[in-house]
N, C-alpha and C positions, 0 to 999 in steps of 0.2 A: 770559346765554347759555343756550340750551337744550341739554340732553344727550340724544341718541338713542343707544341701544345697537345696534351693528351685529352682529347675530347672529340665528340661528334656533334657538338652544338654549333650550328652555323653562325649564330650571332656572336658567340665567344671567339670563333676563328676570325670573323670579319673584324671585330674590335681589335684584336691583337695584331692582325695583319696590317692594319692602318698605322700602327706604331713602328713597324719595321723590325720588331723585336723577335719575331718567330721565323724559323728557317724551315719548318716542316710541321707535319701533323701525324700523330699516331692515333689509331682507333683500335677497338677490339669488339668482340661480340657483345659484351656487356654495355659498352658505350653506345653501340648502334641500337641495341634494344631500348636503352634509356631515351634515345632521341625520338623514338616513335616513328622514324622515317624509313622508307625503303632503302636497303643497303646500296645497291648499284647506283641509283640516281644520286644518293647522298654523297658517295665517294666522288662521283663525277663533278658535283657542285663544289666540293672541297678542293678538288684539283684545279678548278678554275680560279679559286681565290688565292691559293698558295702555290708558288713556283717550285718550292723544294719538295722533298719526298713526302708522300702521303701513304702511310702504312695501312694496308687493307688486309685483314686476316682471313685465312681460309677457315671454313667451319668443319671440314672433314678431318679425320685422324688417320686414314689409310693413304698410302702412297698414290695409288691410281686416281682416287677421287680428289685428293689435294692438288694433283697436277692439273686435272680438268678445271677445278675451281680457280687455280692460279692463272690458267690461260684466259679465263673469262675476266678476271680482275685486272690483269695487266693490259688487257685490250681497252680498258676504260680511258687511260691517259698515259702519256710517257713518264709522268712523275709518280706513278703508283709503285710503291715498294711492297712486295708480297711478304706478309707476316706468317711465319710457320712456327709450330711448337718445337721445343727442343726435345724431340723424340728421335728414335732411329729412322722412322719413316720421314719425319720432318726434315732431318738432315740430308736424307736422300733427295728430297724435293729441293732443298737449298742448293745442293751440288748441281743438279740438273738446271735449275733456273739461273744460277750464277754463271754457269758455263755458257748459257745462252744470252748473257748480258743483262739479265734482269736483277735489280737490286732486291736483296732478301733481308728481312729483319727477323732474326731468330729470337723468339720470346720465351718467357718463363724459365730464365736461367737462374740457378741458385747455387752453383758451385764453379770454382775455377776450371775443373775438369770439363764440365759442360761447355764453358766458354772456349776452351782449347779446341774441342771437337768442332764447334761452330766455325771458328776461324779456318780450320783445315778444310771444312766443307765449302769455304768461299763466301761466307756470310758478309754482307755489306755492313750490317749492324748486329751487335749482340745486346740483348736487353736483360741485364741483371735486375731483379726485383728487390730493391733494398728495403722498402717499407714493409714488405711481407716478412722479410727476415727479422727486422726489428720487432715485428708483432709476436714472434715466437722466442723473444729474448736472445736472438742472435744479432751480431753487429753487421748490418748490411754494408757499411762503408768499408769494412775489411775485405769484403768480396770485391768491391771496386778496385781497391789497392792491389789485390792479388792478380786480378785480370790485367790491369795496366802493366804490372811488372812482367807478367808472362808475355804479353803482346810486344812489349818493348824489347824483350830478349830475341825476338824473331822479326826482323824488319820486313820479311817477305809477307807477313800478315797485313792485309789491308782492312781488316774488320775494325769498325769504329765502336767504341764503348758508349752505348746509349743507356744512360742511367734511368731506370724506370721505377715505378711505384714510389715516386717522390712525394713525401708528405709535408715537407717544410722548406723554407728558404735555406736553412743550414745544410740540408741534403745537397742543394745546388752548390752552395759555397764550398763545402768540403770536397765535392766531386770536382769542381773547377780547380781547386788547389792541387788535387791529385793528378790533374791533366786529362780527365775524361773528355771525350770528344763532344758528346751530346747529353743534354738532360731533357727528358720529356716529362712535362709537369701539367697538372690541372691549371687552368687559367688563373684561379685564385692564388695559387702559390707563386706564379710568376709575378702577379700584381703585388704580392706582399713584399717583393724586393724593393718596390718604390718607397715603402713606408719606413720612416725613422722619426722618433719623437722630436729630435733636435731640428730636423728639417721642418717639421710642422711648426714648432715654436719659433724658429728663426724666421720663417715666412710670415707668421703672424706679427712678429715685431717689425719686420720691414714694411708690411702693409700699414701698420698703425703709424709708423713714423712718416710714411709718405702721405698719409691722410692728413696728418698734422701740418705738413709743409704747405698744404693748399695748392700744390702744383698738379698739372695734368700733362700727360704725353699726347693725348688725342683730344 
């Protein structure tokens, strides 16, 4: 499974990039606004830190303007993936860009039918929002399972399932067990995967025993 970090915070991206754990970055208008930085220079900076796909989302909702924005965004760097909403116009843009060799991340997916349409439009990534489904008492993981089943039935689909709106480490683990291609997560959720109380207590015991031995390595 590939890990994308869902942030526009340069420090978080640099920190995780140093671990070798992340394979890409996803951003959205809300994350860009939160960063307080200018959109185009920020995406350019991120693309220099991370070799994998960096999702930059169009702000328009109509076809013509989305295409113009996409042209500007994909000129930033070769690893920019254009993020479009799962609307009729968004899928038209997806088809055009995909045919031209540009990676497209289709976002705000909430149903298997929407995911099927995105794959047929040539999306590189489909982003089902599992946390937001959980928020309305629906099971987001069922959506992931359904999309994977549909895509597996049609080997000609190249669209990767990018699990989005991840709220906890268990979202990552369950998605990985199902065979999802990518999970995009806040930095704090990725770092929660490190943590286990038995690891902490075991390391504490090892350190105490080593101290008692009076030995040194350096």
